[in-house]
C-alpha positions, 0 to 999 in steps of 0.5 A: 500500500502506497503512503503519501509523503510530504510535498516539497518543492524541487526548483533549482538555481538557489544558492546554498549560501542563501539558506545556510545556517549562521557559522555560530549555529551547528546544523543538526538533525533531531537524531544527532541532537538526541544522541548527543543529549543521551551521551551527556553525563549531567544535564549541565554538560555541554553537548558534543557532536562529532567531538565538537562542543555545541552551544547553539544549533539549528534544525529544520523540520515540519511542525506536527504539534502546537501548544500555545500558552500565555507565556510560551508556545511549544512546538513539536518539530519532526525532521524525519529522523525524530521529533523534538520539542521547541519552546518559544517564550513570549515577550517579558510582558507576556504578550504574544506579538505573533500568531503561532505557526500552524501545524504542517508548516516547515520551519527552521529553528535556532536555539540551544538545548535546555532541560526542565524537569528532566524534559529536553527541548530546544529553547528559542528565546525570541519568536524570530528564532522559529522561522517559517520556511517558504522555499522547501529547497531549504529542507534539502539544503539543511540536510546537505549542510548537516552532512558537510558540517559533520564531515568537516568536523571529522576532517578537522579533528583528524588533521588537528586544524581549526575550523574556519569561521566562515559559513559552510559551502557545499562541495561537489563530493562531500567527504566520506569520513567513515566507512563504518560507525555512527558518523558514517551511518548518520552521514549516509542517512541524511544524504539519502533523505536529502536526495529523496526529498529533493528528487523523488517525484510522484508516489513511486519514489526512487530506485536504489540506483537512482538514489546512488546516482545522485550521491556523486560517488560518496557511497557504494550502491550496497551501502545505500541499499543497506542504509535504506533497509535500516531506515525502512525498519526505523520508519524513516522511508518506505517501499512503494511500487516494489522492493527497489523503490523508496520514498521518504515518510 
């Protein structure tokens, strides 16, 4: 049975720099964020992703829940790797100067992780820190940015060099920093999801070979197939017209 997937735009010609995160913000997926949170020994400990401390972060996803109170708005944001809570506090006088963003909208979130009563969330201290996305290419570009930032961090860690302060750019071939392990697995998952969201048309999705052709040689077909099967078991993708066609949830 074919399931419907979110409809993302697929127009081309946008420059990556137009939608990339500020250099002080670490682009992450929800899965990466939760893994970093779970790795902490105490709630006050700094988040570490790929060996790099993370103080401020950005995620991109779809709003699947909204709870509006006089002092805050709580969003549930789903980026296809997981769901996280995003809490936006109102102005000091308690007034909400803007209506909450509706369920179903895609947003970019800027903030930092806070833990309150053993509940983890992204704290966005201004309403402008949750921005509605109007060009859905930004969803794909964020995933590519996550892949490149992860590879860049690993490369810097191995070489012992310092990361440049300027914003990231997308290379023709993102660094394949690991054949096995968490970083390699995270990189291939995010890259596959980015390809599916940008290039899959209709409800039949894309074949394994079609997905592999968009990877610029970063991963082998066998690695992509294995990752797709794992992502399917995790509910991130699903097969459509046959066992070789996949679409993003």
